[in-house]
C-alpha positions as a Markdown table, in Angstrom:
| # | Residue | x | y | z |
|---|---|---|---|---|
| 1 | Met | -20.5 | -34.7 | 36.1 |
| 2 | Val | -23.1 | -34.4 | 38.8 |
| 3 | Glu | -23.6 | -37.6 | 40.9 |
| 4 | Arg | -27.1 | -38.9 | 41.5 |
| 5 | Gly | -28.7 | -37.1 | 44.4 |
| 6 | Ala | -26.1 | -34.3 | 44.4 |
| 7 | Lys | -27.2 | -30.7 | 44.4 |
| 8 | Pro | -27.3 | -29.0 | 41.0 |
| 9 | Arg | -24.4 | -26.7 | 40.3 |
| 10 | Asn | -24.7 | -23.0 | 41.1 |
| 11 | Asn | -27.4 | -23.6 | 43.8 |
| 12 | Arg | -30.0 | -23.7 | 41.0 |
| 13 | Thr | -33.6 | -24.3 | 42.1 |
| 14 | Val | -34.9 | -27.7 | 41.0 |
| 15 | His | -38.5 | -27.4 | 39.8 |
| 16 | Pro | -40.7 | -30.5 | 39.7 |
| 17 | Thr | -42.1 | -29.3 | 36.4 |
| 18 | Thr | -40.9 | -27.2 | 33.5 |
| 19 | Val | -40.1 | -23.5 | 33.4 |
| 20 | Arg | -40.2 | -21.9 | 30.0 |
| 21 | Val | -38.8 | -18.5 | 29.5 |
| 22 | Arg | -39.2 | -16.5 | 26.2 |
| 23 | Leu | -36.9 | -13.6 | 26.2 |
| 24 | Val | -38.0 | -11.1 | 23.6 |
| 25 | Ser | -35.4 | -8.6 | 22.3 |
| 26 | Pro | -37.1 | -5.5 | 21.0 |
| 27 | Pro | -36.3 | -4.0 | 17.6 |
| 28 | Leu | -33.3 | -1.7 | 17.5 |
| 29 | Asp | -34.3 | 1.8 | 18.5 |
| 30 | Glu | -32.5 | 5.1 | 17.8 |
| 31 | Ala | -30.3 | 4.8 | 20.9 |
| 32 | Gly | -29.2 | 1.3 | 19.8 |
| 33 | Arg | -28.4 | 2.5 | 16.3 |
| 34 | Leu | -26.2 | 5.2 | 17.9 |
| 35 | His | -24.6 | 2.6 | 20.1 |
| 36 | Arg | -25.7 | 4.4 | 23.3 |
| 37 | Phe | -25.2 | 2.6 | 26.6 |
| 38 | Pro | -28.8 | 2.0 | 27.8 |
| 39 | Tyr | -30.1 | 2.9 | 31.2 |
| 40 | Gly | -31.1 | -0.1 | 33.3 |
| 41 | Glu | -34.5 | -0.6 | 31.6 |
| 42 | Pro | -37.1 | -2.0 | 33.9 |
| 43 | Cys | -38.8 | -5.3 | 33.0 |
| 44 | Pro | -42.3 | -5.2 | 34.4 |
| 45 | Gly | -43.1 | -8.3 | 36.4 |
| 46 | His | -39.5 | -9.5 | 36.3 |
| 47 | Asn | -37.3 | -7.0 | 38.2 |
| 48 | Gly | -34.3 | -9.4 | 38.1 |
| 49 | Leu | -34.4 | -9.2 | 34.3 |
| 50 | Arg | -34.1 | -5.4 | 34.2 |
| 51 | Gly | -31.3 | -4.0 | 32.0 |
| 52 | Gln | -27.7 | -3.7 | 33.1 |
| 53 | Asp | -26.8 | -0.5 | 35.0 |
| 54 | His | -24.0 | 1.3 | 33.1 |
| 55 | Gly | -23.5 | 3.9 | 35.8 |
| 56 | Asp | -21.9 | 7.1 | 34.4 |
| 57 | Trp | -21.9 | 5.7 | 30.9 |
| 58 | Ala | -25.7 | 5.4 | 30.6 |
| 59 | Gly | -27.1 | 7.5 | 27.8 |
| 60 | Arg | -23.6 | 8.1 | 26.3 |
| 61 | Thr | -22.4 | 6.6 | 23.0 |
| 62 | Leu | -19.7 | 4.1 | 22.8 |
| 63 | Asp | -17.5 | 6.6 | 21.0 |
| 64 | Glu | -18.0 | 9.2 | 23.7 |
| 65 | Val | -17.0 | 6.7 | 26.4 |
| 66 | Ala | -14.1 | 5.5 | 24.3 |
| 67 | Gly | -12.9 | 9.1 | 23.9 |
| 68 | Glu | -13.2 | 10.0 | 27.6 |
| 69 | Asp | -12.4 | 6.7 | 29.4 |
| 70 | Pro | -10.7 | 4.3 | 26.9 |
| 71 | Gly | -9.0 | 2.4 | 29.8 |
| 72 | Gly | -12.3 | 1.9 | 31.6 |
| 73 | Leu | -14.1 | 0.8 | 28.4 |
| 74 | Arg | -11.3 | -1.6 | 27.5 |
| 75 | Arg | -11.3 | -3.0 | 31.1 |
| 76 | Trp | -15.1 | -3.4 | 31.0 |
| 77 | Met | -14.9 | -5.4 | 27.8 |
| 78 | Thr | -12.1 | -7.7 | 29.0 |
| 79 | Asp | -12.6 | -8.0 | 32.8 |
| 80 | Thr | -16.1 | -9.3 | 33.5 |
| 81 | Ala | -15.7 | -8.3 | 37.2 |
| 82 | Tyr | -15.2 | -4.6 | 36.3 |
| 83 | Ala | -18.1 | -2.2 | 36.8 |
| 84 | Pro | -18.4 | 1.3 | 35.2 |
| 85 | Ala | -18.0 | 4.2 | 37.6 |
| 86 | Gly | -21.1 | 5.8 | 39.1 |
| 87 | Gly | -22.8 | 2.6 | 40.4 |
| 88 | Gly | -22.4 | 0.6 | 37.2 |
| 89 | Glu | -22.9 | -3.2 | 37.2 |
| 90 | Ser | -20.3 | -5.6 | 36.1 |
| 91 | Val | -21.0 | -8.4 | 33.6 |
| 92 | Glu | -20.6 | -10.9 | 36.4 |
| 93 | Ala | -23.1 | -9.2 | 38.6 |
| 94 | Leu | -25.6 | -9.0 | 35.7 |
| 95 | Ile | -25.2 | -12.7 | 35.0 |
| 96 | Ala | -25.7 | -13.5 | 38.7 |
| 97 | Arg | -28.8 | -11.3 | 39.0 |
| 98 | Val | -30.4 | -12.7 | 35.9 |
| 99 | Gly | -29.5 | -16.3 | 36.9 |
| 100 | Ala | -31.0 | -15.8 | 40.4 |
| 101 | His | -34.2 | -14.5 | 38.8 |
| 102 | Leu | -34.4 | -17.4 | 36.3 |
| 103 | Gly | -33.7 | -20.0 | 39.1 |
| 104 | Ala | -36.5 | -18.6 | 41.2 |
| 105 | Leu | -39.2 | -18.6 | 38.5 |
| 106 | Ala | -42.3 | -20.7 | 39.2 |
| 107 | Pro | -43.1 | -23.5 | 36.8 |
| 108 | Gly | -45.0 | -22.4 | 33.7 |
| 109 | Thr | -44.3 | -20.2 | 30.8 |
| 110 | His | -42.9 | -16.7 | 31.3 |
| 111 | Arg | -42.4 | -13.9 | 28.7 |
| 112 | Ala | -40.2 | -10.9 | 29.2 |
| 113 | Val | -39.1 | -8.1 | 26.9 |
| 114 | Val | -35.5 | -7.5 | 27.7 |
| 115 | Gly | -32.3 | -5.9 | 26.3 |
| 116 | Gln | -29.6 | -7.8 | 24.5 |
| 117 | Gly | -27.3 | -7.8 | 27.5 |
| 118 | Val | -30.0 | -9.6 | 29.6 |
| 119 | Val | -30.4 | -12.2 | 26.9 |
| 120 | Arg | -26.6 | -12.8 | 26.8 |
| 121 | Ala | -26.5 | -13.0 | 30.6 |
| 122 | Ala | -29.4 | -15.5 | 30.7 |
| 123 | Val | -27.7 | -17.8 | 28.1 |
| 124 | Val | -24.4 | -17.6 | 29.9 |
| 125 | Trp | -26.0 | -18.5 | 33.2 |
| 126 | Ala | -28.3 | -21.2 | 31.8 |
| 127 | Leu | -25.6 | -23.0 | 29.9 |
| 128 | Glu | -23.0 | -22.5 | 32.6 |
| 129 | Leu | -20.6 | -20.8 | 30.3 |
| 130 | Pro | -17.7 | -18.8 | 31.5 |
| 131 | Ala | -18.6 | -15.1 | 32.0 |
| 132 | Ala | -16.3 | -14.1 | 29.2 |
| 133 | Ala | -18.7 | -15.8 | 26.7 |
| 134 | Phe | -21.0 | -12.9 | 27.3 |
| 135 | Trp | -19.0 | -10.9 | 24.8 |
| 136 | Arg | -19.1 | -13.7 | 22.2 |
| 137 | Leu | -22.9 | -13.9 | 22.0 |
| 138 | Asp | -24.8 | -11.7 | 19.5 |
| 139 | Val | -28.6 | -11.2 | 19.9 |
| 140 | Arg | -30.6 | -10.2 | 16.9 |
| 141 | Pro | -32.9 | -7.2 | 17.6 |
| 142 | Gly | -36.5 | -8.3 | 17.4 |
| 143 | Ser | -35.8 | -11.9 | 18.1 |
| 144 | Val | -36.9 | -14.4 | 20.7 |
| 145 | Thr | -34.6 | -16.6 | 22.8 |
| 146 | Ala | -36.2 | -19.5 | 24.5 |
| 147 | Leu | -34.9 | -21.2 | 27.6 |
| 148 | Thr | -36.4 | -24.3 | 29.2 |
| 149 | Gly | -35.5 | -25.4 | 32.7 |
| 150 | Arg | -36.3 | -28.7 | 34.4 |
| 151 | Ser | -34.6 | -30.6 | 37.2 |
| 152 | Gly | -31.8 | -28.0 | 37.7 |
| 153 | Arg | -30.9 | -28.1 | 34.0 |
| 154 | Trp | -31.6 | -25.5 | 31.4 |
| 155 | Asn | -31.8 | -25.9 | 27.6 |
| 156 | Leu | -31.6 | -23.2 | 24.9 |
| 157 | Leu | -33.9 | -23.4 | 21.9 |
| 158 | Val | -32.0 | -21.8 | 18.9 |
| 159 | Gly | -33.9 | -20.6 | 15.9 |
| 160 | Gly | -37.4 | -20.5 | 17.3 |
| 161 | Pro | -40.2 | -18.5 | 15.6 |
| 162 | Glu | -40.8 | -14.8 | 16.5 |
| 163 | Asp | -43.7 | -14.1 | 18.8 |
| 164 | Pro | -47.0 | -13.7 | 16.8 |
| 165 | Pro | -48.3 | -10.1 | 16.8 |
| 166 | Asp | -50.6 | -9.2 | 19.7 |
| 167 | Arg | -54.2 | -9.3 | 18.7 |
| 168 | Gly | -55.9 | -6.7 | 20.8 |
C-alpha cells in the first residue's frame, strides 16, 4: 500500500490529468500466421512502443528457431531476463522500455498501432504484474487495448469497441 504523499511505485510519472492510450493490434498477417519472429516494427510518433527486437531470430519461424536453438528458445520463454543472440531484447527490457514511454506520455489521448508483444508489455507494466505474466496474456489480432493513467495509477479497459474505420 502506498502511503499518502509517497512517490508512486516504479518511478511512474504523475500527471495532473488523464492519459488515455489506445493500443491497436493489427490483423494477423502472413508472417504472423507462419509464427515468424517479427523485426522490431517501428511505431511512428511513439518510438518507445516499437516492436521487440528478436535479434538473430527476427524473420525466422518458431519451428526454425526451435530446431536450431531449442535451449535458447526454452530459456527465452521461461527467463524474462534472457535476450536472443544478435542484439535481441529480453522481455524485461521490452516491459521497461514500453513502461518508460507510457509513463512519459503527455496528458490526452494517444493511439498507436503496435504488435502483440508491445500490448502484453504495456499491460504487465501498467498493472504492475510480474514479468512472467507476459507469457500468460493473449492479444487478439485486430483488437484495441485501452489503458488510462491518472495520478501514477493505470487502469485497463477490457472489452472495448474496435476503432471505427478511418473515414478519409
